[in-house]
PAPA-525207 format. One line per field, with one value per residue (C-alpha): x, y, z; residue number from 1; residue in three letters. Coordinates in steps of 0.02 Angstrom, whole numbers. Layout:
! residues N
x	(X, ...)
y	(Y, ...)
z	(Z, ...)
pos	(NUM, ...)
code	(Ala, ...)
! end
This chain:
! residues 112
x	(-1586, -1709, -1647, -1724, -1636, -1708, -1666, -1491, -1429, -1294, -1245, -1074, -971, -912, -734, -774, -851, -745, -568, -438, -403, -223, -158, -49, 62, 19, 169, 280, 219, 234, 193, 47, -128, -250, -440, -488, -649, -691, -843, -907, -920, -1059, -1244, -1329, -1501, -1458, -1310, -1206, -1038, -1073, -898, -719, -559, -395, -221, -41, 39, 149, -9, -100, -208, -144, -302, -293, -225, -347, -328, -505, -586, -751, -887, -807, -929, -873, -949, -909, -851, -851, -1017, -1105, -1275, -1252, -1260, -1127, -1125, -1099, -1036, -901, -1001, -868, -682, -576, -392, -284, -428, -390, -511, -502, -463, -629, -711, -720, -702, -807, -741, -824, -707, -677, -834, -948, -1065, -1034)
y	(-6049, -6183, -6323, -6455, -6492, -6593, -6779, -6811, -6634, -6590, -6424, -6365, -6210, -6140, -6177, -6362, -6371, -6244, -6254, -6117, -6007, -5972, -5797, -5759, -5620, -5601, -5487, -5639, -5699, -5535, -5606, -5717, -5655, -5664, -5654, -5533, -5532, -5370, -5311, -5201, -5354, -5434, -5399, -5396, -5426, -5590, -5634, -5672, -5618, -5501, -5434, -5488, -5400, -5469, -5405, -5461, -5504, -5349, -5240, -5325, -5216, -5215, -5302, -5446, -5577, -5722, -5877, -5933, -6069, -6130, -6154, -6034, -5908, -5727, -5629, -5444, -5379, -5200, -5106, -5267, -5184, -5194, -5385, -5420, -5610, -5733, -5907, -5930, -6034, -6078, -6108, -5953, -5941, -5894, -5826, -5705, -5610, -5447, -5450, -5358, -5529, -5670, -5825, -5972, -6136, -6301, -6427, -6593, -6700, -6550, -6492, -6311)
z	(-1282, -1231, -1121, -1235, -1399, -1542, -1541, -1607, -1571, -1445, -1368, -1427, -1466, -1631, -1575, -1569, -1744, -1838, -1906, -1891, -2041, -2090, -2118, -2267, -2333, -2518, -2545, -2512, -2684, -2780, -2952, -2898, -2936, -2790, -2781, -2642, -2542, -2455, -2360, -2502, -2615, -2512, -2545, -2376, -2453, -2538, -2424, -2578, -2644, -2789, -2821, -2798, -2846, -2910, -2877, -2888, -2722, -2730, -2737, -2593, -2482, -2303, -2241, -2367, -2247, -2224, -2331, -2375, -2479, -2549, -2416, -2291, -2218, -2216, -2071, -2068, -1899, -1964, -1953, -1905, -1921, -2111, -2097, -2228, -2217, -2360, -2401, -2532, -2653, -2780, -2797, -2835, -2881, -2731, -2626, -2485, -2373, -2279, -2094, -2076, -2082, -1959, -2067, -2010, -2081, -2041, -1961, -2046, -2034, -2007, -2145, -2193)
pos	(1, 2, 3, 4, 5, 6, 7, 8, 9, 10, 11, 12, 13, 14, 15, 16, 17, 18, 19, 20, 21, 22, 23, 24, 25, 26, 27, 28, 29, 30, 31, 32, 33, 34, 35, 36, 37, 38, 39, 40, 41, 42, 43, 44, 45, 46, 47, 48, 49, 50, 51, 52, 53, 54, 55, 56, 57, 58, 59, 60, 61, 62, 63, 64, 65, 66, 67, 68, 69, 70, 71, 72, 73, 74, 75, 76, 77, 78, 79, 80, 81, 82, 83, 84, 85, 86, 87, 88, 89, 90, 91, 92, 93, 94, 95, 96, 97, 98, 99, 100, 101, 102, 103, 104, 105, 106, 107, 108, 109, 110, 111, 112)
code	(Met, Pro, Asp, Gln, Leu, Pro, Asn, Gly, Trp, Val, Arg, Thr, Thr, Leu, Gly, Glu, Val, Cys, Ala, Arg, Val, Ala, Thr, Ile, Gln, Pro, Glu, Asp, Ser, Pro, Asp, Thr, Glu, Phe, Thr, His, Phe, Asp, Ile, Gly, Gly, Ile, Asp, Asn, Gln, Ser, Asn, Arg, Ile, Val, Glu, Thr, Lys, Thr, Phe, Ala, Gly, Arg, Glu, Ala, Pro, Ser, Arg, Ala, Arg, Gln, Ser, Val, Cys, Gln, Asp, Asp, Ile, Leu, Phe, Ser, Thr, Val, Arg, Thr, Tyr, Leu, Lys, Lys, Ile, Ala, Arg, Ile, Glu, Gln, Asp, Tyr, Pro, Asn, Pro, Val, Ala, Ser, Thr, Gly, Phe, Thr, Val, Ile, Arg, Ala, Ala, Glu, Gly, Val, Ser, Pro)
! end
């Protein structure tokens, strides 16, 4: 990384500009329907979500544990060479993501 940054920029870490993402247990709400994001639902050519799945809390996959929202970035940590990375571009009902993702969420006051 060059020592010189553009005017108005500052050096920082992701930890300083990102918010923590809560984990959830969908089975605690057995009758609630969740929208699930998994790695297979991301197109690595367009970097877009092309498929989601829905399930009732009682039928939750064991890896469906991350509470996500619009503008979060899903970055697959499984088979990273596939480059499964996408931003959640819209609002979904009760969205939950696989633990196979690192979820990058902009902190308050930071543009996603």
